[in-house]
C-alpha positions in Angstrom: 5.9 -19.4 17.8 5.1 -15.7 17.0 2.1 -14.6 14.9 3.1 -14.4 11.2 1.7 -12.5 8.3 0.2 -15.8 7.1 -1.8 -16.0 10.3 -3.1 -12.5 9.8 -4.1 -13.3 6.2 -5.9 -16.4 7.2 -7.8 -14.7 10.0 -8.8 -11.7 7.8 -9.5 -14.0 4.8 -7.2 -12.1 2.4 -3.9 -12.8 0.7 -0.5 -12.2 2.4 0.2 -9.6 -0.3 -2.9 -7.7 0.7 -1.9 -7.9 4.3 1.6 -6.6 3.4 0.2 -3.6 1.5 -2.4 -2.8 4.1 0.1 -2.8 7.0 2.5 -0.6 5.1 -0.2 1.9 4.0 0.5 1.2 0.3 -2.2 2.0 -2.4 -4.5 -0.4 -4.1 -6.1 -1.6 -0.9 -9.7 -0.6 -0.1 -10.3 1.3 3.2 -12.6 -1.4 4.5 -10.0 -4.1 3.8 -7.2 -2.1 5.3 -9.3 -1.5 8.5 -10.1 -5.2 8.7 -6.4 -6.2 8.3 -5.2 -3.6 10.9 -7.8 -4.8 13.4 -6.9 -8.5 12.8 -3.2 -7.8 13.2 -3.8 -5.9 16.4 -6.1 -8.5 17.8 -3.5 -11.3 17.1 -0.6 -9.2 18.4 1.2 -9.2 15.1 4.1 -6.8 14.7 5.5 -6.4 11.2 9.2 -5.9 12.1 11.3 -4.0 14.7 12.3 -1.5 12.0 8.7 -0.8 10.9 7.2 2.5 12.0 4.2 0.7 13.5 0.7 -0.2 12.4 -0.5 3.4 12.5 1.4 4.2 9.3 3.0 0.9 8.3 5.5 2.8 6.2 9.3 2.5 6.5 9.6 5.7 4.4 12.5 4.0 2.6 13.0 3.3 -1.1 15.4 0.6 -2.2 17.7 0.8 -5.2 19.0 -2.4 -6.8 22.3 -1.5 -8.5 24.9 -3.6 -10.3 27.8 -1.3 -9.6 28.4 1.6 -7.2 31.4 3.2 -9.0 29.9 4.1 -12.4 29.1 7.6 -13.5 25.5 7.0 -14.6 24.5 5.1 -11.5 26.0 7.6 -9.1 24.1 10.5 -10.7 20.8 8.7 -10.8 21.2 7.8 -7.1 22.0 11.4 -6.3 19.0 12.7 -8.1 16.7 10.2 -6.4 18.2 11.0 -3.0 17.7 14.7 -3.4 13.9 14.3 -4.0 13.4 11.5 -1.4 15.2 13.5 1.4 13.1 16.6 0.6 10.0 14.5 1.2 11.2 12.7 4.3 12.2 9.4 2.7 15.4 7.5 2.9 17.3 5.6 0.1 18.6 2.1 0.7 21.2 0.6 -1.7 21.3 -3.0 -2.7 24.6 -3.6 -4.6 25.1 -6.7 -6.6 28.8 -6.1 -7.1 28.6 -6.6 -10.9 26.5 -8.4 -13.4 27.6 -11.9 -12.3 24.4 -13.9 -12.2 25.1 -15.9 -9.0 25.0 -12.7 -7.0 21.4 -11.9 -7.9 19.8 -14.8 -6.1 19.2 -13.6 -2.5 18.4 -9.9 -3.0 14.6 -10.2 -2.8 14.9 -11.9 0.6 16.9 -9.0 1.9 14.4 -6.5 0.5 11.5 -8.1 2.2 13.4 -8.4 5.5 14.3 -4.7 5.4 10.7 -3.7 4.5 11.2 -1.0 1.8 8.2 0.8 0.5 9.2 0.7 -3.2 12.1 -0.5 -5.3 14.1 0.9 -8.3 15.9 -1.5 -10.5 18.9 0.4 -11.9 20.0 -0.7 -15.5 19.8 -4.4 -14.8 18.3 -7.3 -16.6 16.4 -9.7 -14.4 15.5 -13.3 -15.0 11.8 -14.4 -15.1 12.1 -15.9 -11.6 13.7 -12.8 -10.2 10.9 -10.7 -11.6 8.3 -13.1 -10.1 10.0 -12.7 -6.7 10.0 -8.9 -6.9 6.4 -8.8 -8.0 5.4 -11.1 -5.1 6.7 -8.5 -2.7 3.8 -6.4 -4.0 5.6 -3.0 -3.7 5.9 -0.3 -6.4 8.6 -1.3 -8.9 10.3 0.9 -11.4 13.3 0.6 -13.7 15.7 3.5 -14.4 18.4 3.6 -17.1 17.0 0.8 -19.3 13.9 -1.3 -19.8 13.1 -4.2 -17.5 10.4 -6.5 -18.6 7.3 -6.3 -16.5 7.7 -2.9 -15.0 7.6 0.7 -16.1 10.8 2.7 -16.5 12.6 6.0 -16.9 15.3 6.1 -19.6 16.3 7.5 -22.9 15.6 5.7 -26.2 19.1 4.1 -26.4 18.5 2.8 -30.0 17.6 6.3 -31.2 20.6 7.9 -29.3 23.1 5.4 -30.8 21.6 6.0 -34.2 22.0 9.7 -33.9 25.7 9.3 -33.0 26.4 7.0 -36.0 24.4 9.1 -38.4 26.4 12.1 -37.4 29.6 10.3 -38.5 28.0 9.2 -41.8 26.8 12.7 -42.5 30.4 14.0 -42.1 31.4 11.5 -44.9 32.8 8.6 -42.9 32.4 5.2 -44.5 34.9 3.2 -42.4 33.4 3.2 -38.9 34.4 1.2 -35.9 32.7 0.5 -32.6 33.6 0.0 -28.9 30.9 -2.1 -27.5 30.0 -3.9 -24.3 30.8 -7.6 -23.7 28.4 -10.3 -24.6 27.7 -11.0 -20.9 26.8 -7.4 -20.3 24.4 -7.4 -23.2 22.7 -10.5 -21.7 22.4 -9.0 -18.2 21.7 -5.4 -19.3 19.5 -4.4 -22.2 21.0 -1.0 -22.9 24.4 -2.2 -24.5 22.5 -4.6 -26.7 20.1 -1.8 -27.9 23.1 0.4 -28.8 24.8 -2.5 -30.6 21.7 -3.2 -32.6 21.3 0.4 -33.5 24.9 0.7 -34.7 24.6 -2.4 -36.9 21.3 -1.3 -38.3 22.4 2.2 -39.1 25.5 0.9 -40.9 23.4 -1.5 -42.9 20.9 1.1 -43.8 23.7 3.3 -45.2 25.1 0.4 -47.2 28.3 0.3 -45.1 30.3 -2.7 -44.2 30.5 -4.0 -40.6 34.2 -4.8 -40.0 34.7 -7.2 -37.0 38.3 -6.1 -36.7 37.0 -2.6 -35.9 34.4 -3.7 -33.3 36.0 -4.4 -30.0 34.7 -5.1 -26.5 35.2 -2.9 -23.4 33.3 -2.8 -20.1 32.2 0.9 -20.1 35.4 2.0 -18.3 38.2 4.3 -19.4 40.8 1.5 -19.0 38.9 -1.0 -21.0 38.2 1.6 -23.7 41.9 2.2 -24.0 42.6 -1.5 -24.3 39.9 -2.0 -26.8 41.2 0.9 -28.9 44.7 -0.6 -28.9 43.3 -3.8 -30.3 41.7 -1.9 -33.2 44.9 0.1 -33.8 47.0 -3.0 -33.8 44.8 -4.9 -36.3 46.5 -5.3 -39.7 45.1 -3.7 -42.8 43.0 -0.7 -43.3 42.0 1.4 -40.3 38.7 3.1 -39.5 38.4 6.9 -40.0 35.8 7.1 -37.2 34.8 5.1 -34.1 31.5 5.2 -32.2 31.9 4.3 -28.5 29.0 2.8 -26.6 29.9 5.0 -23.6 31.8 8.2 -23.1 34.2 6.5 -20.6 35.3 4.1 -23.2 35.6 6.9 -25.7 37.9 8.8 -23.4 40.1 5.7 -23.1 40.2 5.5 -26.9 41.3 9.2 -27.1 44.1 8.6 -24.6 45.4 5.6 -26.6 45.2 7.5 -29.9 47.2 10.4 -28.3 49.7 8.0 -27.0 50.3 6.6 -30.6 50.3 10.1 -32.2 47.0 9.6 -34.0 45.5 13.0 -34.4 41.8 13.5 -33.4 39.8 14.5 -35.4 42.2 15.1 -38.3 42.9 11.3 -38.7 40.2 9.7 -36.5 36.8 11.0 -35.4 35.4 9.8 -32.1 31.8 10.1 -30.8 30.5 8.7 -27.5 27.2 8.5 -25.7 26.2 9.8 -22.2 27.9 13.2 -21.8 30.0 12.1 -18.9 31.2 15.0 -16.6 34.7 14.9 -18.2 33.4 14.9 -21.8 33.0 18.6 -22.2 36.6 19.2 -20.9 37.9 16.6 -23.3 36.0 18.2 -26.2 34.2 14.9 -26.9 31.4 14.8 -29.3 28.6 12.8 -27.7 24.9 12.1 -27.3 24.1 13.6 -24.0 21.6 12.4 -21.3 21.0 13.7 -17.8 21.0 10.9 -15.2 20.5 13.3 -12.3 17.1 14.2 -13.9 16.3 10.5 -14.5 16.7 9.9 -10.8 14.6 12.9 -9.8 11.8 11.9 -12.2 11.8 8.3 -10.9 11.7 9.4 -7.3 8.8 11.8 -8.0 6.8 9.0 -9.8 7.4 6.6 -6.8 6.3 9.2 -4.3 3.2 9.9 -6.2 2.4 6.2 -6.4 3.1 5.8 -2.7 0.8 8.8 -2.1 -2.1 6.9 -3.8 -2.1 8.7 -7.2 -3.2 6.0 -9.7 -1.0 5.2 -12.8 1.9 7.2 -11.5 4.4 4.6 -12.6 4.5 4.8 -16.4 7.0 4.3 -19.3 8.9 7.7 -19.5 11.3 8.4 -22.3 13.8 11.1 -21.2 15.4 13.6 -23.7 18.8 13.2 -25.3 20.9 15.6 -27.4 23.7 15.3 -30.0 26.5 17.5 -28.7 29.0 18.2 -31.4 32.4 19.3 -30.0 36.0 18.8 -31.1 36.5 15.1 -31.7 34.5 14.7 -35.0 35.2 16.1 -38.5 35.1 14.9 -42.1 37.4 12.0 -42.9 40.9 12.7 -44.2 41.2 12.9 -47.9 
């Protein structure tokens, strides 16, 4: 049997987490403890892994990103922003894709991360169970969320409640009183806090204005153009009075809504106002009014914070609210008389 990290910890009289941090050169280990761990590992002949850069530095110079999807606009831009900063500083980025929010796919990812020996981890817009968080914290590497809050770790994201409120208040200020909503599915809201925050803000803003929440005008999509179009069709096909404005929980769903409205001859914004959230790269071309955020900057900010933490700067990982902006374009106007 080879020498394990448990053997090194027992011989040095420290925890396995301390051994892990010391061998990888991570912060929050005293120099005397680090020297003792390195000497013990060397005397026992312990080697961390074939992919490790060796006991001299102990770093893999790799940051992992745990992402639920690879093909979504926000995720792609965050990853690009992180990669730019990491590459400029001699670090690599390693993706761990869960292939969606299906809970059963989230059970083995920590094992993979430990085996691949990343130096830090970003959790990208994903809700984690208490047990999954415990597993991640046991790896004792810097942990940061991007795109939405994750309990137990600092994060980089916009105030989604305030952003959604700004979108709905814009419609109310124009005079709209019959307002619909394209929202995420219930399962998404369980696994991912951002859609739930936007839904709560929508409902709260309507209630504050004394407006009625009409279930027939609130339909579920999955943050894609196709699902936005299908959700819009369900609203348009509902009997009775129609909304004069619709807030979409993402620009992609809003674009699908616009396509469906155009297909039916519904004039935007003369008959129906539409506002989204995100400022997707196609939104300006479509003239979509939206609440814009800049995921590329989110990724760059997150990477900079992680590099500072790995460099030993204390308190580098902190809650960071990024700016957002209401961008009024061509898809919103006062309601028809």
